[in-house]
C-alpha positions, 0 to 999 in steps of 0.5 A, spaced: 500 500 500 502 506 498 502 511 503 501 519 502 508 523 503 507 530 507 510 536 504 516 539 508 512 544 513 512 551 512 514 557 512 518 556 505 523 561 503 527 563 497 534 564 500 537 570 496 543 571 501 545 566 506 544 570 512 538 573 516 535 580 514 538 583 520 545 581 518 544 583 511 542 590 513 548 590 518 553 588 512 550 593 508 550 599 513 558 597 513 559 597 506 559 590 505 554 586 499 554 579 501 554 574 495 548 571 493 546 564 495 546 560 489 550 554 487 555 554 481 550 552 476 546 558 478 541 554 482 537 558 487 535 554 494 528 554 497 528 552 504 522 550 508 521 548 516 523 552 522 529 551 527 532 544 527 527 542 522 529 547 517 532 543 510 532 544 503 525 543 499 527 545 492 533 548 487 531 552 481 535 552 475 537 559 471 535 559 464 540 564 462 547 563 459 553 563 464 560 561 464 561 554 466 562 554 474 560 561 474 552 560 475 552 563 482 554 570 478 548 569 473 542 574 473 536 570 472 529 574 473 525 568 471 529 563 476 528 568 482 520 569 480 519 561 479 523 561 486 519 566 489 512 562 487 515 555 489 516 558 496 509 561 496 506 554 495 505 553 503 501 559 504 497 558 497 495 551 499 493 554 506 489 559 503 485 554 498 484 549 504 481 555 508 476 557 502 474 550 501 472 549 509 468 555 508 464 552 503 467 555 496 466 550 491 471 553 486 476 552 492 474 545 493 475 543 485 482 547 486 484 543 492 482 536 489 487 538 483 492 540 488 492 534 493 491 529 487 499 531 485 501 530 492 
């Protein structure tokens, strides 16, 4: 019997820099621009969970041209937009689920489609 896997708990976050927001602000005040948190292949990371349960959920690839091994320097608006959309998934799912529980038939149809993919 196949068991249904549960997705990583939210919140999910598109990790732009490998530091917290307060650390980023402090670095910028000191005139330091931190490196983007991208792989050498230009992949952006989506992290999920809280505290000790925080882990990698997904990596999103850059579709722009870049030199091999220099993907971390690539500017890629499409990758970043896709990463932000993926990171919003738990919030969007919770909203559709709440609308379904409130009796919204269109939300129920959408939720059925989403849950069929899980």
